[in-house]
Structure formats: structure tokens, C-alpha cells
C-alpha positions in Angstrom: -3.4 -14.7 -2.7 -1.2 -16.8 -0.5 -1.2 -20.5 0.2 -1.5 -21.6 3.9 -1.1 -25.1 5.2 -3.2 -26.1 8.2 -3.8 -29.2 10.4 -7.3 -30.4 10.6 -8.9 -33.0 13.0 -9.7 -36.0 10.7 -11.0 -38.3 13.4 -11.5 -38.2 17.2 -8.7 -40.1 19.0 -9.4 -43.2 21.1 -6.7 -43.4 23.7 -3.4 -41.8 22.8 -3.7 -39.7 19.6 -2.1 -41.0 16.5 -1.1 -39.4 13.2 -4.2 -40.8 11.4 -6.3 -38.5 13.6 -4.9 -35.5 11.8 -4.7 -34.3 8.2 -2.6 -31.6 6.5 -4.5 -29.4 4.1 -3.7 -26.3 2.0 -6.0 -23.3 1.6 -5.8 -20.1 -0.4 -6.0 -16.9 1.7 -6.9 -13.7 -0.1 -6.3 -10.1 0.8 -7.9 -9.1 4.1 -11.4 -7.5 3.8 -12.8 -4.4 5.5 -11.7 -4.3 9.2 -9.6 -7.4 8.8 -5.9 -8.1 9.2 -3.7 -10.8 7.7 -1.4 -12.6 10.1 1.5 -15.0 9.3 2.1 -17.2 12.3 5.6 -17.4 13.6 5.1 -19.9 16.5 2.3 -22.1 17.7 1.7 -24.0 20.9 0.5 -27.5 21.6 -0.9 -28.1 25.1 -2.3 -31.1 27.0 -5.7 -29.4 27.4 -6.2 -29.7 23.6 -6.7 -33.5 24.1 -10.0 -32.8 25.8 -11.3 -30.7 22.9 -10.7 -33.7 20.6 -13.5 -35.6 22.2 -17.2 -34.8 22.1 -17.6 -34.9 25.9 -18.7 -31.7 27.7 -15.9 -29.5 28.9 -15.1 -25.9 29.7 -14.4 -25.2 26.1 -16.3 -26.6 23.0 -14.9 -29.6 21.2 -12.9 -29.2 18.0 -14.9 -29.8 14.8 -14.0 -32.6 12.5 -12.6 -31.6 9.1 -11.7 -28.1 10.3 -8.4 -26.6 11.4 -7.6 -27.0 15.0 -7.1 -24.0 17.3 -4.6 -23.1 19.9 -2.3 -20.3 21.1 -0.1 -18.7 18.4 2.2 -15.7 18.0 2.2 -14.1 14.6 3.1 -11.0 12.6 0.6 -8.8 10.9 1.5 -8.7 7.2 -1.4 -6.6 5.9 -4.1 -4.6 7.6 -7.4 -2.9 7.0 -7.9 -2.2 10.7 -6.4 1.2 11.9 -5.4 -0.3 15.2 -3.0 -2.7 13.6 -0.1 -2.2 11.2 2.2 -4.5 9.3 5.0 -5.7 11.6 2.9 -5.8 14.7 3.4 -9.0 16.8 0.1 -10.5 17.9 -1.2 -13.3 20.0 -4.3 -15.3 18.9 -5.9 -18.7 19.3 -5.5 -19.4 15.5 -2.7 -21.8 15.8 -2.3 -25.0 13.7 -2.2 -22.9 10.5 0.3 -20.7 8.7 -1.7 -17.6 7.5 -5.1 -16.3 8.2 -7.4 -13.3 8.0 -9.4 -12.1 10.9 -11.4 -9.1 12.0 -10.2 -8.3 15.5 -13.3 -6.2 16.4 -15.7 -8.8 15.1 -13.9 -11.6 16.9 -14.0 -9.8 20.3 -17.6 -8.7 19.8 -18.6 -12.3 19.1 -17.0 -13.6 22.3 -14.6 -15.8 20.4 -11.4 -14.6 21.8 -9.1 -11.7 20.9 -6.2 -10.6 18.8 -3.8 -9.1 21.3 -0.8 -6.9 20.3 2.3 -7.8 22.2 5.0 -5.7 23.7 7.7 -8.3 23.9 9.7 -6.3 26.5 12.8 -7.5 24.6 11.9 -11.2 25.1 11.7 -13.7 22.2 8.2 -13.8 20.7 7.7 -17.5 21.6 8.2 -16.6 25.2 4.5 -15.4 25.2 3.4 -19.0 24.5 5.4 -20.3 27.4 7.0 -18.7 30.5 5.5 -15.2 29.8 2.2 -16.6 28.4 -0.6 -18.9 29.4 1.6 -21.6 31.0 3.5 -19.0 33.1 0.2 -17.3 34.1 -1.2 -20.8 35.0 1.7 -21.4 37.3 1.4 -17.9 38.9 -2.3 -18.2 39.4 -2.2 -21.7 40.8 0.6 -21.2 43.2 -0.1 -17.7 44.5 -3.9 -17.4 44.3 -5.3 -20.9 44.3 -2.8 -22.5 46.6 -2.3 -19.2 48.5 1.4 -19.8 49.1 2.4 -18.9 52.6 5.8 -18.4 54.4 7.5 -21.7 55.2 5.4 -23.8 52.9 6.9 -27.0 51.4 5.8 -27.3 47.8 5.5 -30.5 45.8 5.1 -30.2 42.0 4.3 -33.0 39.5 5.4 -32.7 35.9 7.9 -30.3 37.3 10.0 -30.0 34.2 7.0 -29.2 31.9 5.8 -25.8 30.6 3.8 -25.0 33.8 5.8 -27.0 36.3 9.2 -25.4 35.5 7.7 -22.0 36.3 5.9 -23.2 39.5 9.2 -24.5 40.9 11.1 -21.3 40.2 8.4 -18.9 41.6 8.3 -21.0 44.8 12.1 -21.0 45.0 12.6 -17.2 44.4 10.0 -16.7 47.2 12.2 -18.8 49.6 10.4 -22.1 49.7 11.5 -25.7 49.8 10.5 -27.4 46.5 10.1 -31.0 45.6 9.7 -31.8 41.9 8.7 -35.0 40.1 9.7 -35.6 36.5 10.7 -38.5 34.2 14.2 -39.1 33.0 17.7 -37.9 33.6 17.6 -34.8 31.4 14.5 -33.5 33.2 16.0 -34.3 36.6 19.2 -32.5 35.7 17.3 -29.4 34.6 15.3 -29.3 37.9 18.5 -29.5 39.9 20.0 -26.7 37.7 17.1 -24.3 38.6 17.4 -25.0 42.3 14.8 -27.6 43.1 15.6 -29.0 46.5 14.6 -32.6 46.0 13.8 -34.4 42.8 11.9 -37.6 42.1 12.4 -39.5 38.9 9.1 -41.3 38.7 10.4 -43.4 35.8 13.3 -44.7 37.9 11.4 -45.4 41.1 8.8 -48.0 41.7 7.1 -46.1 44.5 6.4 -42.3 44.2 4.5 -42.4 47.5 7.6 -43.7 49.4 10.0 -41.3 47.6 7.9 -38.3 48.5 7.8 -39.5 52.1 11.6 -39.6 52.1 12.0 -36.2 50.4 9.5 -34.5 52.8 9.7 -36.4 56.1 7.7 -33.6 57.8 5.1 -33.4 55.0 4.1 -31.0 52.3 1.9 -27.9 52.5 1.2 -27.2 48.8 0.7 -29.6 45.9 0.6 -28.3 42.4 -1.2 -31.1 40.5 -0.5 -31.7 36.8 -0.5 -35.5 36.6 -3.0 -37.3 38.9 -2.8 -41.0 39.6 0.0 -42.1 41.9 1.2 -38.5 42.2 -2.0 -37.4 43.8 -2.0 -40.4 46.0 1.6 -39.5 47.2 0.6 -35.9 47.8 -2.5 -36.9 49.9 -0.3 -39.3 51.9 2.4 -36.6 52.6 0.1 -33.6 53.1 0.2 -31.8 56.4 -3.1 -30.7 58.0 -4.7 -27.8 56.1 -2.6 -28.4 53.0 -3.7 -26.8 49.8 -3.8 -28.5 46.4 -4.0 -26.5 43.2 -5.5 -28.9 40.6 -4.2 -27.7 37.3 -4.4 -30.9 35.2 -4.3 -34.7 35.4 -2.5 -35.8 32.2 -2.4 -39.4 33.3 -6.1 -39.6 32.6 -6.4 -37.7 29.4 -6.1 -40.7 27.1 -8.0 -43.1 29.4 -10.4 -45.3 27.6 -11.8 -47.2 30.6 -13.0 -45.9 33.9 -10.2 -44.0 35.7 -9.4 -45.1 39.2 -9.1 -42.4 41.9 -6.5 -42.4 44.7 -7.5 -45.0 47.3 -6.5 -42.7 50.1 -8.8 -39.7 49.1 -10.3 -40.0 52.6 -7.2 -38.3 53.9 -8.5 -35.0 52.5 -11.2 -35.2 55.2 -9.1 -36.1 58.2 -6.3 -33.6 57.3 -8.8 -30.8 56.4 -7.2 -30.4 53.0 -8.3 -27.9 50.4 -8.4 -29.3 46.8 -9.3 -26.6 44.3 -9.4 -27.1 40.5 -8.9 -24.0 38.4 -8.9 -22.8 34.8 -6.5 -20.0 34.0 -9.0 -18.1 31.9 -11.0 -17.4 35.1 -8.1 -15.5 36.5 -7.1 -13.1 33.7 -7.4 -10.2 36.1 -3.9 -11.2 37.3 -2.4 -11.1 33.9 -1.0 -7.5 34.1 0.7 -8.1 37.5 1.9 -11.5 36.3 3.6 -10.0 33.2 5.2 -7.2 35.3 6.6 -9.7 37.8 7.7 -12.2 35.1 9.6 -9.6 33.1 11.3 -8.4 36.3 12.2 -11.9 37.3 13.6 -12.8 33.9 15.6 -9.6 33.8 17.0 -10.4 37.2 18.0 -13.9 36.1 15.6 -15.5 38.5 13.6 -17.4 35.9 15.0 -19.8 33.3 13.2 -22.1 30.9 13.5 -24.8 28.4 11.7 -25.2 25.1 11.3 -28.3 22.8 10.8 -27.2 19.2 9.4 -28.9 16.1 9.8 -27.1 12.8 6.9 -26.7 10.4 3.1 -26.9 10.7 3.3 -30.4 9.3 5.2 -31.4 12.5 2.4 -30.1 14.8 0.8 -33.5 15.3 4.2 -35.0 16.2 4.7 -32.3 18.7 1.3 -32.9 20.2 1.7 -36.6 20.4 5.1 -36.3 22.1 3.4 -34.5 25.0 1.8 -37.7 26.1 5.0 -39.6 25.8 6.8 -37.2 28.0 9.2 -36.2 25.2 9.1 -32.5 25.9 11.5 -30.7 28.2 9.8 -27.4 29.1 7.3 -25.9 26.7 6.5 -27.8 23.5 6.4 -25.4 20.5 6.1 -25.5 16.8 8.1 -22.9 14.7 6.2 -21.9 11.6 8.4 -19.2 10.1 
């Protein structure tokens, strides 16, 4: 029997999440049963999409249940096994984050359509990489830029939240493929990071009163691709600067996630008609067929020194709510992670 701490959803946030929406609990985890494995999490992820699961409104994933441990991407080590396909020491990826230790039946989980336990070949990379640049955020960047936005030779690419977990990868894939990249982020540290990875033009939205005008200056001939992570004035700026037949990959709109009133859309949305723009929203789970090619490419790019990344780390499962709340304050540079062991 081992004691595991976990974070539960105590109440549904109204507006920006606060610490009172979460509670820390301890549970006793016994030996794994028939067909089960026991996993001790090493790392867990917090991601903006989780905010949507904290409400009761309909979405592409069901809402979190009150009083129960939250869920999310995690990398752990198998510590005991009654499944012949897994052995102690195996590194696995699951959606059982926000907790330290758990038992699960991989076969029952997969059969029930509730996700999977995936053994990871780290290819010599740190395990937490598979929650970031080599994991879901990296795949999201790859899918959005190369499939959804269908990157073409000569494209000028604009990326919002460019120093975040997804944005930092979008910028670098576009650069290594020879494109001009404009990135928007908030604060001098993030701006310095974007410059260090070769972003051609950077916009510090916290320092400028007019993102629309700044993008016009950075791209006087317009943009062809917009990778959307923020919404609001960034979407307005992208519509304003888009060239005819531009393609927008709509990944997220974090500016609206904590909205309590009626969100306002960009007043210039009509430009999507006159410019024959393509605006396509996407969910990365609908594109997992690209995962093998993505991993092959990413491991190669990292090995060649073409991809760099930043991580912001909180230590201990009790710090997971802090890590999550900081996402909405822009206090993460790169991927926000929680180290559990």
C-alpha cells in the first residue's frame, strides 16, 4: 500500500481559476490487480484546454467531475506489473496526471475507449519532452502548420502566443523550412527567446498599444498563414494583414477561456470573405495518424540542433494548481510542467 496525493476539482471556476477551486487529497493505492500495472508519475502537464473541462458546457471532451481527481497528460514509470506487456522501469504516457501514483488496466482502458497507456521510447530525450516539444504540443504545432494551414513555399507566417508550448514549435518548424516568421508574445524574456530561435520579427503585445498596427509594420506585404492561439485583437490583426487566400489554423483562443460575459468577435471578420481566407479550427486528437511521422521528424530536428525549447517547472503535485493558474497570467515561458518525482 502506498499513499498518493492528488488534486481534485472542488468547484467550477467563474472567470480566472483560483486556488479555492482545487483541493489536495490523499488516497491509499494497493497492489495492482489482475491485468493492472502501477505507475508512479514523474511529470505532469497543465494545458489551457483543461479550462474548458472545468465548466459544464458541451465541448469535444467531457467536463471534469467535481470531487474527483483531474486528468491530463503525464509521464510515469511502471513500478509493479500484472500485465505481461509491461515491466517495472517502463516509461509510459497516460492521461492520469494530477496524481502521484495509480493503478490501471491498460487493456481495459483501451477497450473502454478511455485513452491508452503508451510505452515510450525516449530516443535519448528527457522524459518530460514527451509532454512538450515531442508530445501533444509539438504534434499540435506540426499538424496545424503543415496539414491545416498547408504551409507553402514563400509563406509569411504569423504566430500568436509564440513563446508558449505550441507556439515555440510552430515558429521553429516554419523557420527550418525557410519561411519568414512573425511572433507575438508578452514581456522581454519571451521576446528575447523568440529572437534567439530565429524569429524574424517579434511583437511584444504587452508593450504596444496596437497589435494591428505593429503587425502591419512587421509584414508590410501581408501574411499568408496565421497560427491562432489567442483570439481577440490578435485575430483582428491577422485578418487585417492577411493576403488573399491566406490560411488560418485555429488552435485555441486563450483570451476567451475565462470570459464570463459575451465575448466580442473581431469587428473586421468580413475581411475573411473579401480575401477568400480559409479559417479552420482543429483538435489534435483528430490527426493522430501524423504522430509517427511527427516523432521521426522531431527527433531528427532535435538531433540536428534545429529545435530548441523552454520549460517552466513547478515542483510537487500540490503546486499543480499554481502552475495551471499561471498559464492564464502569461507566467510560463515554453511548456508549463509539474515535476512529481
